[in-house]
Every structure is written in structure tokens, then in C-alpha cells.
ZALOKOL-327063 format. One record per residue (C-alpha): residue in three letters; x, y, z; residue number from 1. Coordinates in Angstrom, 2 decimals. Each point is the difference from the previous one (the first is absolute). Layout:
ZALOKOL-327063
["ALA" [X Y Z] NUM],
...
end
This chain:
ZALOKOL-327063
["UNK" [8.85 10.66 25.38] 1],
["UNK" [-2.57 2.25 -1.82] 2],
["UNK" [2.62 1.01 -2.57] 3],
["UNK" [0.50 -3.76 -0.80] 4],
["UNK" [-3.88 -0.21 -0.57] 5],
["UNK" [-0.20 3.09 -2.12] 6],
["UNK" [2.98 -1.65 -2.22] 7],
["UNK" [-2.14 -3.32 -0.05] 8],
["UNK" [-3.00 1.86 -1.12] 9],
["UNK" [1.35 1.95 -2.67] 10],
["UNK" [1.91 -3.31 -1.31] 11],
["UNK" [-3.22 -1.73 0.16] 12],
["UNK" [-2.30 2.58 -1.70] 13],
["UNK" [2.93 0.20 -2.91] 14],
["UNK" [-0.36 -3.74 -0.35] 15],
["UNK" [-3.82 0.10 -0.39] 16],
["UNK" [0.18 2.80 -2.36] 17],
["UNK" [2.55 -1.82 -2.07] 18],
["UNK" [-2.46 -3.00 0.12] 19],
["UNK" [2.20 -2.30 2.01] 20],
["UNK" [-2.87 -0.95 2.33] 21],
["UNK" [1.21 -2.97 1.73] 22],
["UNK" [3.11 1.77 1.24] 23],
["UNK" [-1.93 3.17 0.91] 24],
["UNK" [-2.38 -2.54 1.94] 25],
["UNK" [2.91 -1.22 2.15] 26],
["UNK" [1.07 3.45 0.99] 27],
["UNK" [-3.47 1.46 0.52] 28],
["UNK" [-0.39 -3.31 2.34] 29],
["UNK" [2.93 1.25 2.09] 30],
["UNK" [-1.44 3.32 0.30] 31],
["UNK" [-3.42 -1.63 1.28] 32],
["UNK" [1.69 -2.06 2.19] 33],
["UNK" [2.25 3.11 1.85] 34],
["UNK" [-3.17 2.20 -0.26] 35],
["UNK" [-3.22 -2.41 -0.04] 36],
["UNK" [-2.36 3.14 0.23] 37],
["UNK" [1.48 1.91 -3.15] 38],
["UNK" [-3.29 -0.18 -2.30] 39],
["UNK" [1.86 1.30 -3.01] 40],
["UNK" [2.91 -2.90 0.14] 41],
["UNK" [-2.87 -2.56 0.51] 42],
["UNK" [-1.75 1.28 -3.18] 43],
["UNK" [3.50 0.25 -1.92] 44],
["UNK" [0.45 -3.72 1.30] 45],
["UNK" [-3.46 -1.06 -1.11] 46],
["UNK" [0.27 1.55 -3.57] 47],
["UNK" [3.71 -1.80 -0.30] 48],
["UNK" [-1.69 -3.07 0.94] 49],
["UNK" [-3.03 0.39 -2.42] 50],
["UNK" [2.42 1.31 -2.86] 51],
["UNK" [2.21 -3.28 0.64] 52],
["UNK" [-2.87 -2.48 -0.19] 53],
["UNK" [0.36 -0.71 4.04] 54],
["UNK" [-3.61 0.21 -0.13] 55],
["UNK" [-0.19 -1.76 3.57] 56],
["UNK" [2.23 2.32 1.47] 57],
["UNK" [-1.84 2.94 -1.38] 58],
["UNK" [-2.99 -1.18 1.25] 59],
["UNK" [1.48 -0.77 3.55] 60],
["UNK" [1.22 3.61 0.09] 61],
["UNK" [-2.91 1.86 -1.06] 62],
["UNK" [-2.21 -2.05 2.01] 63],
["UNK" [2.04 1.06 3.03] 64],
["UNK" [0.25 4.00 -1.44] 65],
["UNK" [-4.13 -0.27 -0.40] 66],
["UNK" [-0.24 -1.22 3.42] 67],
["UNK" [2.17 2.57 1.77] 68],
["UNK" [-0.90 2.80 -2.52] 69],
["UNK" [-3.59 -0.54 -1.14] 70],
["UNK" [-0.38 3.20 -1.66] 71],
["UNK" [3.04 -0.58 -2.31] 72],
["UNK" [-2.01 0.11 -3.42] 73],
["UNK" [3.07 -1.09 -2.06] 74],
["UNK" [0.67 -3.07 2.22] 75],
["UNK" [-3.54 -1.05 -0.79] 76],
["UNK" [0.35 0.48 -3.51] 77],
["UNK" [3.12 -1.75 -0.24] 78],
["UNK" [-1.40 -3.12 2.10] 79],
["UNK" [-2.85 -0.25 -2.13] 80],
["UNK" [2.39 -0.14 -3.19] 81],
["UNK" [2.33 -2.38 1.71] 82],
["UNK" [-3.09 -2.34 0.64] 83],
["UNK" [-1.07 0.50 -3.52] 84],
["UNK" [3.42 -1.04 -1.24] 85],
["UNK" [0.05 -2.85 2.09] 86],
["UNK" [-3.40 -1.30 -1.48] 87],
["UNK" [-1.80 0.95 2.95] 88],
["UNK" [-2.15 3.02 -1.26] 89],
["UNK" [-3.10 -0.59 2.04] 90],
["UNK" [2.08 0.40 3.04] 91],
["UNK" [1.49 3.19 -1.13] 92],
["UNK" [-3.39 1.54 -1.06] 93],
["UNK" [-0.83 1.52 3.76] 94],
["UNK" [3.64 1.74 -0.30] 95],
["UNK" [-0.56 1.37 -3.20] 96],
["UNK" [-3.40 1.30 1.26] 97],
["UNK" [1.45 1.54 3.00] 98],
["UNK" [2.98 1.64 -1.97] 99],
["UNK" [-2.94 1.46 -2.58] 100],
["UNK" [-2.01 1.21 3.21] 101],
["UNK" [3.09 1.84 0.99] 102],
["UNK" [0.15 2.05 -3.46] 103],
["UNK" [2.87 -2.17 -1.41] 104],
["UNK" [-0.76 -1.19 -3.44] 105],
["UNK" [1.75 -2.11 -2.17] 106],
end
């Protein structure tokens, strides 16, 4: 099973790097389903959703990440960017401030 997950991860990151974000999101979604506490897979999933303009899904994924891992600065930054892109910049402002307070700048 672990070998299959590794292959799926490798394929998903390859797709992401080649800007095939929708396909990458599908595979990262499978990884998150198999290993819900895998932060890195969740972040790749959120980034895939963001880059494929699946903003609602990106927001849901990132909200879950900051709820579970509140010290994950990049998740706060990406959530702020997702909300900005969705026309809800004011809602994202708090996450941007949190990311900046943790030393993450744009």
C-alpha cells in the first residue's frame, strides 16, 4: 500500500509541476483520503485547487489545514490569496496578518 501511495504522490507532483492542476488535484485528493493527517499532501491538494481555480475547494482544504495546524504559515497565506481571488479580500486579511506575523512575507 505504501508503495502505491508513493507512486501516486510522485505522479501527482509531476502533474502539478507540468501545470496539470486538475489531474494533480484528483491524485492528491486520493492521497488525502488515504492519509488524512498528511499535511504535505493537503497543501499540494490546496495548491492544485487554487491553481485550477477551484477556489471553494481550496478554501475548504485550507480552512481544515489551519484548523488542524494553526502554525502552518503558508496555509494562512494561501488561504488569504484564495479569498482575495474569490473577491473576499477582507475575509482573507486576518490570515495574511497571521502569515506575516509568523515571518512569511509575500
